[in-house]
N, C-alpha and C positions, 0 to 999 in steps of 0.2 A: 503494500499499500503506500502510496506517495500523497502528500498534502501540500496544498498552496492556498494562502490567503491573498486576497485581491481587493483593493478599494477603489470602487467606482467613483468616477468624478459625478457627484449629483445623485439624487434620488434613484433608485433601479427596483424594478418589481420582477425578481427573478422568474417566478412562475409565468408571468404575462409575457416575457420575452422569449421564454423556452416553448411555450405552448404551440406555436406554429409546427414545432418540428414532432408534435405527437399525432399519430394517424389513429386517432379512436382511443376509448378508454382502456382497451384491451392491448394496446400497441406493446409488442414484446420488447421494443427498443426504449420505450419511455414509459416511467410510471413515477407518480408522486407518493411519497411516504406519508403517514399519518401526521408526522411533525413538520409537513410542507416541503421538506427536502426532494429535489428532483434528480431521481436516477436515469440516467442515459447512457447507451451503449453506440459504438462506433467501431468500423473496422479501419483503423487510422494506417497511415503509410508505415507505423512501425508495428502493427498488429492488432489484434483485438483488444479493446479496452472498454472498461466501465468507468463512469463517473458520477460522483454523488455530490450535487450542488446545494448549499444550503446558504441562507441569507442571514445576517446577523445584524440588523439595521442599527440598533444602539450603539454598535461599535463602528458602524458604517463599512462593515467588512462582509465579503462573499467568501464562502471557504469551500474548496474543491478537494474532494479525496477520490483518487483515481486508482484502479487496480488492472493488472494484466500487462502484457507487453506494450500496450499503446497508452500507458498511464502517463508517462513523460510528455507525450505529444497532446494528450487531452488536457493537461495542466496548462502546458505553454499555450495552447490556443484558447484557453478559458475566457480570457477578457474579449477576444474576437466573438465568441460563442455568445457572450452577453452585450454585444453592440458597443464594444470600445472603439471599433473603427466606424461606427455609423456617423454619417456627417450631419449630426443633429443641429450644430451650430449654422451650417448651411440652411437647414429647414427654417431656423428661427429667422435668419436673415431674409429669407424668402417671405415668411409671413410678416416681416416689418415691412418689405417693400410694398407688399399688397395693401397693407393697412386696410381701409374701408372696402378695397376692391375686393378682398377675400370673402368667402361665405361666411356668415355668422355662426353657423353651426360649427364648421371647420375650426373656427377661432376658439370657439367654446372647448371644443374637443382636444384641440391642441394644448389649451392651457390645463383641462382637467386631468389629461392624460400625459403629462409632459415628461413623465419617466418611461414612455413608450420608446424601446429600442429595436432595431432591425439587426438581428445578430446573425452570423454565418458560421457555419458547420466546416466549411472548407472541404466537404466530401460531396462532389457533384452526383457521382453515380448513386449513392445512398439515398440523395433526394429524388433522383430521377425515377428510380424504379417504381416508387409508390405513386409518383405523379402519372406514369402510364397506366398503372392499375385504375385510377382514378377517371381515366378518360371514359366519358360519355356514359357512366353508370352512377347509380346513387352510392352515396358515401358507404353505407353500410355493407354493400357488396363488395367494394374495393378494400375495406378494412378486414373483412372476413378473408379476403384472398391473401392479403399481407400477413395476417396472423397466422394461416395455414402453412404458407410457403415458409415463413420463418421457423415455425414450429418443426418442420419436416427438414429444412436444410441449412437453418442456421445454427451457428455454434453456441453452446451455453456461454452466457456472459460470466467473465471472470468477477472475482469478488463475492462480497455478502449480500448482493443486492436482493431486491424482491424475487421470489421464485418464479420461474418461467421466462425470464428475460433472456433474449437472444441477441447474437451479433448478426447484422446483415451479411448473407454469404458474398464471398468474393466473386468478381465478375466471371472467372471461369465456371464456378458452381452454377450460377444462372445459365451459363450457355448449355449446360450439360442436363437441365432438367428435362425429363421426358414428357411427351405431350400428353400422356394420361395423368401426370400428376399437374400439368396447368388445368386440366380438364378437373381434376378433383377439387382444385382450389377456385374453380368457378372462373376461370381466364380463358376467353375464348382465343382462337389462333391469331388474330391481328395484333392484340396487345401482347401476347406471348413472343411473337415474332419480334415485336418492336424491341422487347426488353432483350432478347437474345442478341438482336443485331446491336443494340447499344452497348451491350457487354463487351463486344469485340473493339470498341472504340474508347472504353472507359479510360484507359490511360491517358488519352489525348484530352479528354474533359477536364481531368484533375489538373492538368498543367495549364489550362488557358483561363484568363479573367472572364467577366460576366460578358463583355460584348462577343468575344471569341467564342465562349462556349455557347452562346446563343446561335452563332453562325454553324458552328459544328453540328449541335444538336438538330437543328432543323434542315440540315441537309440531309438527315437521315429519314427514311420513310416512316411515317407514323409518329413524328415528332413535330408539332406546330408550334404556333406562338404560346398558346395557353400552357402546354407542358414544359416549355423553355422557361416561361416566367415563372411558374410554380417552382421549378427546380432552383432557378437563381436566386429567388427571394430567400431561399433557406440555405443553399450552399455558399452563394456570395454576398448575403444580405444586401441585396440590390434594393434600394428603396424606390425605385421607379419602374421596376419590372411589373407591367400591368397584366392581369391574367385575362386578356380579351379572349372571348369564346365562353367564358363562364356561365353556367346556368342562371346563378342567382346574384353575381356582383352588380351587372348593370342595372338590375331592379333596385338593389340596395342603394345605389348611387343616386339614381334618378329620383326615387321617392324620398331619400333623405335630403336632397339638395332643392328639388322643384315640387315634390308632391304627386309626381308623375313617373309611370314607369318608363324605362328609356331602352334602348339598344346599344349595342357595342359602340356604335359611331356618337351616340348621344352621350354615353359615359365618357368616351375620349374627350369630348367637346368639354364637357363639364369639369374634368381634371386636368385640362390643358394649362390653366394658370399656374398649377403646381408641378409642371413637369421637372423632373429630378426627384420628386418624393411622391408619385402618383400611387405607388403601391403602400406607402406610409398613409395617404389619405385613405385608402379603402380600408386599411386596419384600424383606423380612427373611427370611420363609420361603421366597421363591424363592432366596435366596442361601444357606440353611442348613438348610431343612426337608428333610422327606421325602415322597416320592410314593408311592402304592400300587402294587404291581405291576401291569404292564400286562396287560390281559385281552383275548383275542379280536384279529383282525387289525386294523391300522390303517386309517383312512379314507383311501381313495385320493383324490389330487387329480384334480378333474374338469378337463375341457378342452373349451372351448366355441370354441375357435379354428377357422376354415376355413382350408384351405390351397390 
């Protein structure tokens, strides 16, 4: 076990910062303990690792305890995971420039959630796989597939973390998953092929910055704007990566800022004044915006599994 204390500049909500990396309440790579500490696993460049992150606000301290071959890497990158590289000062300057030209709700939310940070995991492929699993399906279907595949192919997490935690499989393991296990996980051929193909290029993804990773990922079949944005938000902490093509976000943005539903084009127009921080604005609206009333039945989760 290795340990590191880190003092962030200004207030920091650890759970809120790390929440985007959780894929459902049963995510085997992310769990929250009864005392509020966050357990998270990763396959780092140095090998598998588990980190426990706990906040100690009275001391202004965040404590990281890490286990496994990747422990040192996880502790070294802990500040970036918690948003140390997030250009918050640039966002505040943007809000000052906009002044009364910015939307009142966004000004209010920016003040209310001033501790909101966009962190980065620096592990692109680990963020890409669940993003592909979430393509064009309801969330519970994607989360079920993620849990099943990690339970079957992920390594047990090192350290004394919550039972059942797993490490995301290495790219070569994803390439070797047979078709019948994709089927059992509830993943049809298109998404399975997209992940298998992406695994062949994983090394290039990890070496690229956000803009280059966007180009590389979108050059592959099955990876478009939405998947790239969802990946870069988490892996690179890109505060401007907008999830164009999302089923819910345009309605959230439109309803929160105008009282009307909108589409992707309308969403981008509303977010245009905040270029450079459009993903951050969406996160603020997810915390304090409003959604239009639901209409019609919910889309059911499909089940491709055989028993």
